[in-house]
N, CA, C, O and the ligand as a Tripos MOL2 file, in Angstrom:
@<TRIPOS>MOLECULE
protein
  293   291    74     0     0
PROTEIN
NO_CHARGES

@<TRIPOS>ATOM
      1 N          17.2050  -28.7110  -54.8810 N.3       1 MET1
      2 CA         16.6050  -27.5220  -54.3140 C.3       1 MET1
      3 C          16.9450  -27.4020  -52.8530 C.2       1 MET1
      4 O          16.6530  -28.3200  -52.0870 O.2       1 MET1
      5 N          17.5200  -26.3650  -52.4500 N.am      2 SER2
      6 CA         17.7970  -26.1600  -51.0180 C.3       2 SER2
      7 C          16.6260  -25.3620  -50.4570 C.2       2 SER2
      8 O          15.9860  -24.5280  -51.0980 O.2       2 SER2
      9 N          16.4150  -25.7140  -49.1760 N.am      3 GLU3
     10 CA         15.2960  -24.9940  -48.4850 C.3       3 GLU3
     11 C          15.8100  -23.8740  -47.5860 C.2       3 GLU3
     12 O          16.9800  -23.8400  -47.2050 O.2       3 GLU3
     13 N          14.9590  -23.0190  -47.2820 N.am      4 MET4
     14 CA         15.2960  -21.9930  -46.3120 C.3       4 MET4
     15 C          15.4230  -22.6170  -44.9570 C.2       4 MET4
     16 O          15.1320  -23.8020  -44.7910 O.2       4 MET4
     17 N          15.8600  -21.8320  -43.9570 N.am      5 ASP5
     18 CA         16.1390  -22.3600  -42.6420 C.3       5 ASP5
     19 C          14.9180  -22.4070  -41.7820 C.2       5 ASP5
     20 O          15.0280  -22.4710  -40.5570 O.2       5 ASP5
     21 N          13.7560  -22.3780  -42.3810 N.am      6 SER6
     22 CA         12.5170  -22.4020  -41.6350 C.3       6 SER6
     23 C          12.1740  -23.7870  -41.1210 C.2       6 SER6
     24 O          11.2480  -23.9500  -40.3280 O.2       6 SER6
     25 N          12.9320  -24.7970  -41.5790 N.am      7 SER7
     26 CA         12.6160  -26.1400  -41.2270 C.3       7 SER7
     27 C          13.2690  -26.5910  -39.9400 C.2       7 SER7
     28 O          13.7380  -27.7250  -39.8430 O.2       7 SER7
     29 N          13.3040  -25.7400  -38.9790 N.am      8 ARG8
     30 CA         13.8620  -26.1210  -37.6730 C.3       8 ARG8
     31 C          13.1990  -25.2470  -36.5980 C.2       8 ARG8
     32 O          12.7090  -24.1460  -36.8460 O.2       8 ARG8
     33 N          13.2200  -25.8070  -35.4140 N.am      9 VAL9
     34 CA         12.6520  -25.0720  -34.2620 C.3       9 VAL9
     35 C          13.7320  -24.9890  -33.1900 C.2       9 VAL9
     36 O          14.2920  -26.0080  -32.7860 O.2       9 VAL9
     37 N          14.0180  -23.7950  -32.7400 N.am     10 SER10
     38 CA         15.0070  -23.6050  -31.6900 C.3      10 SER10
     39 C          14.3320  -23.0060  -30.4560 C.2      10 SER10
     40 O          13.4810  -22.1240  -30.5700 O.2      10 SER10
     41 N          14.7170  -23.4880  -29.2870 N.am     11 ARG11
     42 CA         14.2330  -22.9210  -28.0260 C.3      11 ARG11
     43 C          15.3680  -22.8780  -27.0190 C.2      11 ARG11
     44 O          16.2730  -23.7120  -27.0540 O.2      11 ARG11
     45 N          15.3170  -21.9170  -26.1340 N.am     12 GLN12
     46 CA         16.3470  -21.8050  -25.0820 C.3      12 GLN12
     47 C          15.7210  -22.3260  -23.7820 C.2      12 GLN12
     48 O          14.5370  -22.1390  -23.5010 O.2      12 GLN12
     49 N          16.6120  -23.0070  -22.9890 N.am     13 ASP13
     50 CA         16.1540  -23.4500  -21.6610 C.3      13 ASP13
     51 C          16.4560  -22.3280  -20.6550 C.2      13 ASP13
     52 O          16.8770  -21.2300  -21.0170 O.2      13 ASP13
     53 N          16.2210  -22.6560  -19.3730 N.am     14 ALA14
     54 CA         16.3490  -21.6430  -18.3190 C.3      14 ALA14
     55 C          17.7820  -21.2250  -18.1610 C.2      14 ALA14
     56 O          18.0360  -20.1260  -17.6680 O.2      14 ALA14
     57 N          18.7500  -22.0530  -18.5590 N.am     15 ASP15
     58 CA         20.1580  -21.6680  -18.4750 C.3      15 ASP15
     59 C          20.6620  -20.9090  -19.7040 C.2      15 ASP15
     60 O          21.8350  -20.5460  -19.7890 O.2      15 ASP15
     61 N          19.7640  -20.6800  -20.6390 N.am     16 GLY16
     62 CA         20.1070  -19.9390  -21.8500 C.3      16 GLY16
     63 C          20.7230  -20.7730  -22.9150 C.2      16 GLY16
     64 O          21.2110  -20.2390  -23.9110 O.2      16 GLY16
     65 N          20.7210  -22.1280  -22.7380 N.am     17 ARG17
     66 CA         21.2740  -22.9810  -23.7460 C.3      17 ARG17
     67 C          20.2090  -23.2140  -24.8480 C.2      17 ARG17
     68 O          19.0200  -23.3670  -24.5670 O.2      17 ARG17
     69 N          20.6710  -23.2330  -26.0730 N.am     18 GLU18
     70 CA         19.7540  -23.3480  -27.2070 C.3      18 GLU18
     71 C          19.6820  -24.7870  -27.6370 C.2      18 GLU18
     72 O          20.7100  -25.4540  -27.7560 O.2      18 GLU18
     73 N          18.4960  -25.2720  -27.8690 N.am     19 HIS19
     74 CA         18.2350  -26.6140  -28.3320 C.3      19 HIS19
     75 C          17.5100  -26.5050  -29.6750 C.2      19 HIS19
     76 O          16.6100  -25.6810  -29.8360 O.2      19 HIS19
     77 N          17.9010  -27.3280  -30.6200 N.am     20 THR20
     78 CA         17.3160  -27.2340  -31.9460 C.3      20 THR20
     79 C          16.7810  -28.5440  -32.3890 C.2      20 THR20
     80 O          17.4650  -29.5600  -32.2640 O.2      20 THR20
     81 N          15.5610  -28.5710  -32.9130 N.am     21 VAL21
     82 CA         15.0150  -29.7030  -33.5510 C.3      21 VAL21
     83 C          14.8430  -29.4120  -35.0340 C.2      21 VAL21
     84 O          14.2290  -28.4130  -35.4070 O.2      21 VAL21
     85 N          15.3640  -30.2530  -35.8500 N.am     22 ARG22
     86 CA         15.2930  -30.0400  -37.2920 C.3      22 ARG22
     87 C          14.2070  -30.8940  -37.9460 C.2      22 ARG22
     88 O          13.9910  -32.0500  -37.5810 O.2      22 ARG22
     89 N          13.5530  -30.3050  -38.8950 N.am     23 VAL23
     90 CA         12.5780  -31.0530  -39.6750 C.3      23 VAL23
     91 C          13.2110  -31.4940  -40.9650 C.2      23 VAL23
     92 O          13.6040  -30.6880  -41.8080 O.2      23 VAL23
     93 N          13.2980  -32.8250  -41.0960 N.am     24 GLN24
     94 CA         13.9920  -33.3670  -42.2890 C.3      24 GLN24
     95 C          12.9340  -34.0580  -43.1700 C.2      24 GLN24
     96 O          11.9980  -34.6840  -42.6740 O.2      24 GLN24
     97 N          13.1170  -33.9230  -44.4760 N.am     25 HIS25
     98 CA         12.2370  -34.5830  -45.4010 C.3      25 HIS25
     99 C          12.9520  -35.7930  -45.9720 C.2      25 HIS25
    100 O          14.0440  -35.6770  -46.5280 O.2      25 HIS25
    101 N          12.3400  -36.9350  -45.8340 N.am     26 THR26
    102 CA         12.8750  -38.1910  -46.3960 C.3      26 THR26
    103 C          11.8020  -38.7680  -47.3240 C.2      26 THR26
    104 O          10.9040  -39.4980  -46.9040 O.2      26 THR26
    105 N          11.9370  -38.4040  -48.6180 N.am     27 GLY27
    106 CA         10.8960  -38.8240  -49.5320 C.3      27 GLY27
    107 C           9.5970  -38.1130  -49.2280 C.2      27 GLY27
    108 O           9.5670  -36.8850  -49.1540 O.2      27 GLY27
    109 N           8.5240  -38.8590  -49.0510 N.am     28 ALA28
    110 CA          7.2460  -38.2200  -48.8060 C.3      28 ALA28
    111 C           6.9820  -37.9940  -47.3560 C.2      28 ALA28
    112 O           5.9610  -37.4270  -46.9680 O.2      28 ALA28
    113 N           7.9820  -38.4770  -46.4960 N.am     29 ARG29
    114 CA          7.8100  -38.3760  -45.0620 C.3      29 ARG29
    115 C           8.5800  -37.2050  -44.4930 C.2      29 ARG29
    116 O           9.5090  -36.6590  -45.0880 O.2      29 ARG29
    117 N           8.1310  -36.8600  -43.3040 N.am     30 ARG30
    118 CA          8.9090  -35.9220  -42.5140 C.3      30 ARG30
    119 C           9.3990  -36.5950  -41.2440 C.2      30 ARG30
    120 O           8.6750  -37.3560  -40.6010 O.2      30 ARG30
    121 N          10.6290  -36.3010  -40.9020 N.am     31 VAL31
    122 CA         11.1840  -36.7540  -39.6360 C.3      31 VAL31
    123 C          11.7410  -35.5620  -38.8900 C.2      31 VAL31
    124 O          12.3920  -34.6860  -39.4590 O.2      31 VAL31
    125 N          11.4630  -35.5570  -37.5930 N.am     32 ILE32
    126 CA         12.0470  -34.4430  -36.8280 C.3      32 ILE32
    127 C          13.1470  -35.0270  -35.8920 C.2      32 ILE32
    128 O          12.9700  -36.0980  -35.3110 O.2      32 ILE32
    129 N          14.2590  -34.3140  -35.7650 N.am     33 ARG33
    130 CA         15.4270  -34.8140  -35.0830 C.3      33 ARG33
    131 C          15.9820  -33.7030  -34.1950 C.2      33 ARG33
    132 O          16.0970  -32.5430  -34.5920 O.2      33 ARG33
    133 N          16.3250  -34.1220  -32.9540 N.am     34 CYS34
    134 CA         16.8380  -33.1460  -31.9790 C.3      34 CYS34
    135 C          18.3560  -33.1380  -31.9830 C.2      34 CYS34
    136 O          18.9750  -34.1880  -31.8100 O.2      34 CYS34
    137 N          18.9610  -31.9910  -32.1730 N.am     35 ASP35
    138 CA         20.4160  -31.8380  -32.2030 C.3      35 ASP35
    139 C          20.9970  -32.1950  -30.8360 C.2      35 ASP35
    140 O          22.0990  -32.7400  -30.7730 O.2      35 ASP35
    141 N          20.3020  -31.9100  -29.7570 N.am     36 THR36
    142 CA         20.8310  -32.0610  -28.4520 C.3      36 THR36
    143 C          20.9230  -33.5200  -28.0200 C.2      36 THR36
    144 O          21.9590  -33.9310  -27.4960 O.2      36 THR36
    145 N          19.9100  -34.2900  -28.2130 N.am     37 CYS37
    146 CA         19.9010  -35.6270  -27.6090 C.3      37 CYS37
    147 C          19.7500  -36.7180  -28.6510 C.2      37 CYS37
    148 O          19.7700  -37.9020  -28.3150 O.2      37 CYS37
    149 N          19.5980  -36.3370  -29.9060 N.am     38 GLY38
    150 CA         19.4340  -37.3490  -30.9770 C.3      38 GLY38
    151 C          18.0920  -37.9400  -31.1000 C.2      38 GLY38
    152 O          17.8750  -38.7820  -31.9710 O.2      38 GLY38
    153 N          17.1490  -37.5400  -30.2590 N.am     39 TRP39
    154 CA         15.7710  -37.9750  -30.3630 C.3      39 TRP39
    155 C          15.2220  -37.6760  -31.7870 C.2      39 TRP39
    156 O          15.4700  -36.6230  -32.3730 O.2      39 TRP39
    157 N          14.4810  -38.6500  -32.2890 N.am     40 HIS40
    158 CA         13.8550  -38.3880  -33.5920 C.3      40 HIS40
    159 C          12.6040  -39.2310  -33.7240 C.2      40 HIS40
    160 O          12.4870  -40.2930  -33.1120 O.2      40 HIS40
    161 N          11.6680  -38.7470  -34.5310 N.am     41 LYS41
    162 CA         10.4660  -39.4950  -34.7490 C.3      41 LYS41
    163 C           9.7960  -39.0080  -36.0070 C.2      41 LYS41
    164 O          10.0070  -37.8660  -36.4140 O.2      41 LYS41
    165 N           8.9940  -39.8430  -36.6340 N.am     42 PRO42
    166 CA          8.2730  -39.3960  -37.8380 C.3      42 PRO42
    167 C           7.2160  -38.3490  -37.3910 C.2      42 PRO42
    168 O           6.6280  -38.4610  -36.3150 O.2      42 PRO42
    169 N           7.0070  -37.3780  -38.2140 N.am     43 ALA43
    170 CA          6.0240  -36.3370  -37.8840 C.3      43 ALA43
    171 C           5.3800  -35.8720  -39.1680 C.2      43 ALA43
    172 O           5.7910  -34.8730  -39.7570 O.2      43 ALA43
    173 N           4.3790  -36.5930  -39.5940 N.am     44 GLN44
    174 CA          3.7870  -36.2620  -40.8850 C.3      44 GLN44
    175 C           2.9960  -34.9960  -40.7960 C.2      44 GLN44
    176 O           2.9580  -34.2130  -41.7460 O.2      44 GLN44
    177 N           2.3570  -34.7800  -39.6610 N.am     45 PHE45
    178 CA          1.5970  -33.5760  -39.4810 C.3      45 PHE45
    179 C           2.1600  -32.6930  -38.3400 C.2      45 PHE45
    180 O           2.6210  -33.2180  -37.3270 O.2      45 PHE45
    181 N           2.1240  -31.4390  -38.4960 N.am     46 LEU46
    182 CA          2.5220  -30.4840  -37.4690 C.3      46 LEU46
    183 C           3.8420  -30.8420  -36.8640 C.2      46 LEU46
    184 O           3.9380  -31.0040  -35.6480 O.2      46 LEU46
    185 N           4.8690  -30.9710  -37.6760 N.am     47 PRO47
    186 CA          6.2090  -31.3420  -37.0950 C.3      47 PRO47
    187 C           6.7510  -30.2710  -36.1290 C.2      47 PRO47
    188 O           7.4700  -30.5650  -35.1740 O.2      47 PRO47
    189 N           6.3840  -29.0550  -36.4140 N.am     48 TRP48
    190 CA          6.9020  -27.9810  -35.5520 C.3      48 TRP48
    191 C           6.2820  -28.0480  -34.1640 C.2      48 TRP48
    192 O           6.9250  -27.7600  -33.1550 O.2      48 TRP48
    193 N           5.0100  -28.4380  -34.1480 N.am     49 LEU49
    194 CA          4.3420  -28.5580  -32.8320 C.3      49 LEU49
    195 C           4.9720  -29.7050  -32.0340 C.2      49 LEU49
    196 O           5.1980  -29.5760  -30.8300 O.2      49 LEU49
    197 N           5.2480  -30.8020  -32.6930 N.am     50 LYS50
    198 CA          5.9010  -31.9190  -31.9700 C.3      50 LYS50
    199 C           7.3010  -31.5320  -31.5470 C.2      50 LYS50
    200 O           7.7630  -31.9310  -30.4780 O.2      50 LYS50
    201 N           7.9890  -30.7480  -32.3890 N.am     51 ALA51
    202 CA          9.3150  -30.3080  -32.0020 C.3      51 ALA51
    203 C           9.2360  -29.4520  -30.7310 C.2      51 ALA51
    204 O          10.0340  -29.6210  -29.8090 O.2      51 ALA51
    205 N           8.3040  -28.5740  -30.6970 N.am     52 GLU52
    206 CA          8.1730  -27.7080  -29.5020 C.3      52 GLU52
    207 C           7.8170  -28.5180  -28.2800 C.2      52 GLU52
    208 O           8.2860  -28.2070  -27.1850 O.2      52 GLU52
    209 N           6.9830  -29.5730  -28.4310 N.am     53 GLU53
    210 CA          6.6610  -30.4000  -27.3030 C.3      53 GLU53
    211 C           7.8730  -31.1320  -26.7780 C.2      53 GLU53
    212 O           8.0660  -31.2460  -25.5680 O.2      53 GLU53
    213 N           8.7020  -31.6350  -27.7040 N.am     54 HIS54
    214 CA          9.9380  -32.3150  -27.3130 C.3      54 HIS54
    215 C          10.8380  -31.3780  -26.5330 C.2      54 HIS54
    216 O          11.3260  -31.7240  -25.4570 O.2      54 HIS54
    217 N          11.0550  -30.2100  -27.0690 N.am     55 LEU55
    218 CA         11.9740  -29.2800  -26.4760 C.3      55 LEU55
    219 C          11.4970  -28.8810  -25.0670 C.2      55 LEU55
    220 O          12.3030  -28.6990  -24.1540 O.2      55 LEU55
    221 N          10.2220  -28.7540  -24.9200 N.am     56 ALA56
    222 CA          9.7020  -28.3420  -23.5960 C.3      56 ALA56
    223 C           9.7680  -29.5010  -22.5870 C.2      56 ALA56
    224 O          10.0940  -29.2990  -21.4170 O.2      56 ALA56
    225 N           9.4550  -30.7150  -23.0580 N.am     57 GLU57
    226 CA          9.3840  -31.8610  -22.1510 C.3      57 GLU57
    227 C          10.7510  -32.3900  -21.8260 C.2      57 GLU57
    228 O          11.0430  -32.6790  -20.6650 O.2      57 GLU57
    229 N          11.6020  -32.5240  -22.8290 N.am     58 ALA58
    230 CA         12.8890  -33.1950  -22.6430 C.3      58 ALA58
    231 C          13.9410  -32.2120  -22.1610 C.2      58 ALA58
    232 O          14.8650  -32.6190  -21.4580 O.2      58 ALA58
    233 N          13.8410  -30.9540  -22.5040 N.am     59 HIS59
    234 CA         14.9280  -30.0170  -22.2210 C.3      59 HIS59
    235 C          14.4540  -28.8060  -21.4400 C.2      59 HIS59
    236 O          15.2500  -27.9120  -21.1520 O.2      59 HIS59
    237 N          13.1750  -28.7560  -21.0890 N.am     60 GLN60
    238 CA         12.5860  -27.6090  -20.4580 C.3      60 GLN60
    239 C          12.9380  -26.3570  -21.2240 C.2      60 GLN60
    240 O          13.1600  -25.3170  -20.6040 O.2      60 GLN60
    241 N          13.0000  -26.4030  -22.5520 N.am     61 ALA61
    242 CA         13.3690  -25.2690  -23.3660 C.3      61 ALA61
    243 C          12.1090  -24.7220  -23.9900 C.2      61 ALA61
    244 O          11.5320  -25.3400  -24.8840 O.2      61 ALA61
    245 N          11.6820  -23.5730  -23.5260 N.am     62 THR62
    246 CA         10.4000  -23.0410  -23.9850 C.3      62 THR62
    247 C          10.5190  -21.6100  -24.4640 C.2      62 THR62
    248 O           9.5240  -21.0140  -24.8760 O.2      62 THR62
    249 N          11.7410  -21.0350  -24.4180 N.am     63 VAL63
    250 CA         11.8970  -19.6670  -24.7900 C.3      63 VAL63
    251 C          12.3350  -19.5670  -26.2940 C.2      63 VAL63
    252 O          13.3920  -20.0600  -26.6870 O.2      63 VAL63
    253 N          11.4990  -18.9320  -27.0710 N.am     64 ASP64
    254 CA         11.8310  -18.6940  -28.4680 C.3      64 ASP64
    255 C          12.8890  -17.5950  -28.5730 C.2      64 ASP64
    256 O          12.5910  -16.4300  -28.3130 O.2      64 ASP64
    257 N          14.1330  -17.9530  -28.9540 N.am     65 PRO65
    258 CA         15.2060  -16.9410  -29.0040 C.3      65 PRO65
    259 C          14.9520  -15.7920  -29.9480 C.2      65 PRO65
    260 O          15.5360  -14.7200  -29.7900 O.2      65 PRO65
    261 N          14.0980  -15.9920  -30.9220 N.am     66 THR66
    262 CA         13.7530  -14.9620  -31.8640 C.3      66 THR66
    263 C          12.8350  -13.9160  -31.2300 C.2      66 THR66
    264 O          12.7000  -12.7980  -31.7270 O.2      66 THR66
    265 N          12.2070  -14.3130  -30.1180 N.am     67 LEU67
    266 CA         11.2660  -13.4280  -29.4260 C.3      67 LEU67
    267 C          11.8210  -12.9170  -28.0940 C.2      67 LEU67
    268 O          11.2160  -12.0580  -27.4530 O.2      67 LEU67
    269 N          12.9670  -13.4460  -27.6830 N.am     68 ALA68
    270 CA         13.4450  -13.1910  -26.3410 C.3      68 ALA68
    271 C          14.2970  -11.9520  -26.2720 C.2      68 ALA68
    272 O          14.6210  -11.5010  -25.1740 O.2      68 ALA68
    273 N          14.6850  -11.3680  -27.4250 N.am     69 SER69
    274 CA         15.5840  -10.2050  -27.3230 C.3      69 SER69
    275 C          14.8980   -9.0310  -26.6790 C.2      69 SER69
    276 O          13.7030   -8.8100  -26.8710 O.2      69 SER69
    277 N          15.6690   -8.2690  -25.9020 N.am     70 GLY70
    278 CA         15.1450   -7.1050  -25.2780 C.3      70 GLY70
    279 C          14.4450   -7.3240  -23.9600 C.2      70 GLY70
    280 O          13.9460   -6.3880  -23.3350 O.2      70 GLY70
    281 N          14.4160   -8.5720  -23.5510 N.am     71 ASP71
    282 CA         13.8580   -8.8920  -22.2130 C.3      71 ASP71
    283 C          14.9500   -8.8300  -21.1680 C.2      71 ASP71
    284 O          15.8910   -9.6230  -21.1920 O.2      71 ASP71
    285 N          14.8260   -7.8990  -20.2660 N.am     72 GLY72
    286 CA         15.8950   -7.6620  -19.2880 C.3      72 GLY72
    287 C          16.0700   -8.7490  -18.2620 C.2      72 GLY72
    288 O          17.1340   -8.8440  -17.6520 O.2      72 GLY72
    289 N          15.0470   -9.5900  -18.0440 N.am     73 ALA73
    290 CA         15.0470  -10.7140  -17.0970 C.3      73 ALA73
    291 C          15.4690  -10.1600  -15.7030 C.2      73 ALA73
    292 O          15.5430  -10.9160  -14.7350 O.2      73 ALA73
    293 ZN         16.1930  -33.5390  -27.3870 Zn       74 ZN74
@<TRIPOS>BOND
     1     1     2 1
     2     2     3 1
     3     3     4 2
     4     3     5 am
     5     5     6 1
     6     6     7 1
     7     7     8 2
     8     7     9 am
     9     9    10 1
    10    10    11 1
    11    11    12 2
    12    11    13 am
    13    13    14 1
    14    14    15 1
    15    15    16 2
    16    15    17 am
    17    17    18 1
    18    18    19 1
    19    19    20 2
    20    19    21 am
    21    21    22 1
    22    22    23 1
    23    23    24 2
    24    23    25 am
    25    25    26 1
    26    26    27 1
    27    27    28 2
    28    27    29 am
    29    29    30 1
    30    30    31 1
    31    31    32 2
    32    31    33 am
    33    33    34 1
    34    34    35 1
    35    35    36 2
    36    35    37 am
    37    37    38 1
    38    38    39 1
    39    39    40 2
    40    39    41 am
    41    41    42 1
    42    42    43 1
    43    43    44 2
    44    43    45 am
    45    45    46 1
    46    46    47 1
    47    47    48 2
    48    47    49 am
    49    49    50 1
    50    50    51 1
    51    51    52 2
    52    51    53 am
    53    53    54 1
    54    54    55 1
    55    55    56 2
    56    55    57 am
    57    57    58 1
    58    58    59 1
    59    59    60 2
    60    59    61 am
    61    61    62 1
    62    62    63 1
    63    63    64 2
    64    63    65 am
    65    65    66 1
    66    66    67 1
    67    67    68 2
    68    67    69 am
    69    69    70 1
    70    70    71 1
    71    71    72 2
    72    71    73 am
    73    73    74 1
    74    74    75 1
    75    75    76 2
    76    75    77 am
    77    77    78 1
    78    78    79 1
    79    79    80 2
    80    79    81 am
    81    81    82 1
    82    82    83 1
    83    83    84 2
    84    83    85 am
    85    85    86 1
    86    86    87 1
    87    87    88 2
    88    87    89 am
    89    89    90 1
    90    90    91 1
    91    91    92 2
    92    91    93 am
    93    93    94 1
    94    94    95 1
    95    95    96 2
    96    95    97 am
    97    97    98 1
    98    98    99 1
    99    99   100 2
   100    99   101 am
   101   101   102 1
   102   102   103 1
   103   103   104 2
   104   103   105 am
   105   105   106 1
   106   106   107 1
   107   107   108 2
   108   107   109 am
   109   109   110 1
   110   110   111 1
   111   111   112 2
   112   111   113 am
   113   113   114 1
   114   114   115 1
   115   115   116 2
   116   115   117 am
   117   117   118 1
   118   118   119 1
   119   119   120 2
   120   119   121 am
   121   121   122 1
   122   122   123 1
   123   123   124 2
   124   123   125 am
   125   125   126 1
   126   126   127 1
   127   127   128 2
   128   127   129 am
   129   129   130 1
   130   130   131 1
   131   131   132 2
   132   131   133 am
   133   133   134 1
   134   134   135 1
   135   135   136 2
   136   135   137 am
   137   137   138 1
   138   138   139 1
   139   139   140 2
   140   139   141 am
   141   141   142 1
   142   142   143 1
   143   143   144 2
   144   143   145 am
   145   145   146 1
   146   146   147 1
   147   147   148 2
   148   147   149 am
   149   149   150 1
   150   150   151 1
   151   151   152 2
   152   151   153 am
   153   153   154 1
   154   154   155 1
   155   155   156 2
   156   155   157 am
   157   157   158 1
   158   158   159 1
   159   159   160 2
   160   159   161 am
   161   161   162 1
   162   162   163 1
   163   163   164 2
   164   163   165 am
   165   165   166 1
   166   166   167 1
   167   167   168 2
   168   167   169 am
   169   169   170 1
   170   170   171 1
   171   171   172 2
   172   171   173 am
   173   173   174 1
   174   174   175 1
   175   175   176 2
   176   175   177 am
   177   177   178 1
   178   178   179 1
   179   179   180 2
   180   179   181 am
   181   181   182 1
   182   182   183 1
   183   183   184 2
   184   183   185 am
   185   185   186 1
   186   186   187 1
   187   187   188 2
   188   187   189 am
   189   189   190 1
   190   190   191 1
   191   191   192 2
   192   191   193 am
   193   193   194 1
   194   194   195 1
   195   195   196 2
   196   195   197 am
   197   197   198 1
   198   198   199 1
   199   199   200 2
   200   199   201 am
   201   201   202 1
   202   202   203 1
   203   203   204 2
   204   203   205 am
   205   205   206 1
   206   206   207 1
   207   207   208 2
   208   207   209 am
   209   209   210 1
   210   210   211 1
   211   211   212 2
   212   211   213 am
   213   213   214 1
   214   214   215 1
   215   215   216 2
   216   215   217 am
   217   217   218 1
   218   218   219 1
   219   219   220 2
   220   219   221 am
   221   221   222 1
   222   222   223 1
   223   223   224 2
   224   223   225 am
   225   225   226 1
   226   226   227 1
   227   227   228 2
   228   227   229 am
   229   229   230 1
   230   230   231 1
   231   231   232 2
   232   231   233 am
   233   233   234 1
   234   234   235 1
   235   235   236 2
   236   235   237 am
   237   237   238 1
   238   238   239 1
   239   239   240 2
   240   239   241 am
   241   241   242 1
   242   242   243 1
   243   243   244 2
   244   243   245 am
   245   245   246 1
   246   246   247 1
   247   247   248 2
   248   247   249 am
   249   249   250 1
   250   250   251 1
   251   251   252 2
   252   251   253 am
   253   253   254 1
   254   254   255 1
   255   255   256 2
   256   255   257 am
   257   257   258 1
   258   258   259 1
   259   259   260 2
   260   259   261 am
   261   261   262 1
   262   262   263 1
   263   263   264 2
   264   263   265 am
   265   265   266 1
   266   266   267 1
   267   267   268 2
   268   267   269 am
   269   269   270 1
   270   270   271 1
   271   271   272 2
   272   271   273 am
   273   273   274 1
   274   274   275 1
   275   275   276 2
   276   275   277 am
   277   277   278 1
   278   278   279 1
   279   279   280 2
   280   279   281 am
   281   281   282 1
   282   282   283 1
   283   283   284 2
   284   283   285 am
   285   285   286 1
   286   286   287 1
   287   287   288 2
   288   287   289 am
   289   289   290 1
   290   290   291 1
   291   291   292 2
@<TRIPOS>SUBSTRUCTURE
     1 MET1         2 RESIDUE 1 A MET
     2 SER2         6 RESIDUE 1 A SER
     3 GLU3        10 RESIDUE 1 A GLU
     4 MET4        14 RESIDUE 1 A MET
     5 ASP5        18 RESIDUE 1 A ASP
     6 SER6        22 RESIDUE 1 A SER
     7 SER7        26 RESIDUE 1 A SER
     8 ARG8        30 RESIDUE 1 A ARG
     9 VAL9        34 RESIDUE 1 A VAL
    10 SER10       38 RESIDUE 1 A SER
    11 ARG11       42 RESIDUE 1 A ARG
    12 GLN12       46 RESIDUE 1 A GLN
    13 ASP13       50 RESIDUE 1 A ASP
    14 ALA14       54 RESIDUE 1 A ALA
    15 ASP15       58 RESIDUE 1 A ASP
    16 GLY16       62 RESIDUE 1 A GLY
    17 ARG17       66 RESIDUE 1 A ARG
    18 GLU18       70 RESIDUE 1 A GLU
    19 HIS19       74 RESIDUE 1 A HIS
    20 THR20       78 RESIDUE 1 A THR
    21 VAL21       82 RESIDUE 1 A VAL
    22 ARG22       86 RESIDUE 1 A ARG
    23 VAL23       90 RESIDUE 1 A VAL
    24 GLN24       94 RESIDUE 1 A GLN
    25 HIS25       98 RESIDUE 1 A HIS
    26 THR26      102 RESIDUE 1 A THR
    27 GLY27      106 RESIDUE 1 A GLY
    28 ALA28      110 RESIDUE 1 A ALA
    29 ARG29      114 RESIDUE 1 A ARG
    30 ARG30      118 RESIDUE 1 A ARG
    31 VAL31      122 RESIDUE 1 A VAL
    32 ILE32      126 RESIDUE 1 A ILE
    33 ARG33      130 RESIDUE 1 A ARG
    34 CYS34      134 RESIDUE 1 A CYS
    35 ASP35      138 RESIDUE 1 A ASP
    36 THR36      142 RESIDUE 1 A THR
    37 CYS37      146 RESIDUE 1 A CYS
    38 GLY38      150 RESIDUE 1 A GLY
    39 TRP39      154 RESIDUE 1 A TRP
    40 HIS40      158 RESIDUE 1 A HIS
    41 LYS41      162 RESIDUE 1 A LYS
    42 PRO42      166 RESIDUE 1 A PRO
    43 ALA43      170 RESIDUE 1 A ALA
    44 GLN44      174 RESIDUE 1 A GLN
    45 PHE45      178 RESIDUE 1 A PHE
    46 LEU46      182 RESIDUE 1 A LEU
    47 PRO47      186 RESIDUE 1 A PRO
    48 TRP48      190 RESIDUE 1 A TRP
    49 LEU49      194 RESIDUE 1 A LEU
    50 LYS50      198 RESIDUE 1 A LYS
    51 ALA51      202 RESIDUE 1 A ALA
    52 GLU52      206 RESIDUE 1 A GLU
    53 GLU53      210 RESIDUE 1 A GLU
    54 HIS54      214 RESIDUE 1 A HIS
    55 LEU55      218 RESIDUE 1 A LEU
    56 ALA56      222 RESIDUE 1 A ALA
    57 GLU57      226 RESIDUE 1 A GLU
    58 ALA58      230 RESIDUE 1 A ALA
    59 HIS59      234 RESIDUE 1 A HIS
    60 GLN60      238 RESIDUE 1 A GLN
    61 ALA61      242 RESIDUE 1 A ALA
    62 THR62      246 RESIDUE 1 A THR
    63 VAL63      250 RESIDUE 1 A VAL
    64 ASP64      254 RESIDUE 1 A ASP
    65 PRO65      258 RESIDUE 1 A PRO
    66 THR66      262 RESIDUE 1 A THR
    67 LEU67      266 RESIDUE 1 A LEU
    68 ALA68      270 RESIDUE 1 A ALA
    69 SER69      274 RESIDUE 1 A SER
    70 GLY70      278 RESIDUE 1 A GLY
    71 ASP71      282 RESIDUE 1 A ASP
    72 GLY72      286 RESIDUE 1 A GLY
    73 ALA73      290 RESIDUE 1 A ALA
    74 ZN74       293 GROUP 0 **** ****
């Protein structure tokens, strides 16, 4: 069974670069992994929240690209 693409979190940093953390399922566990730096950790609960925290703290990426359209900056 393939999943929809909802199992990832993308954020843009101040330079407009996009960083993505993917939520991976390994058996009964969830692991979140950052495409940018390779950071990963188990995240049994609220993996998306932990992904957002990593993106903000490690990459200063806090802009949701799906919400950023139309902002003239
Ligand atoms: Zn990272």
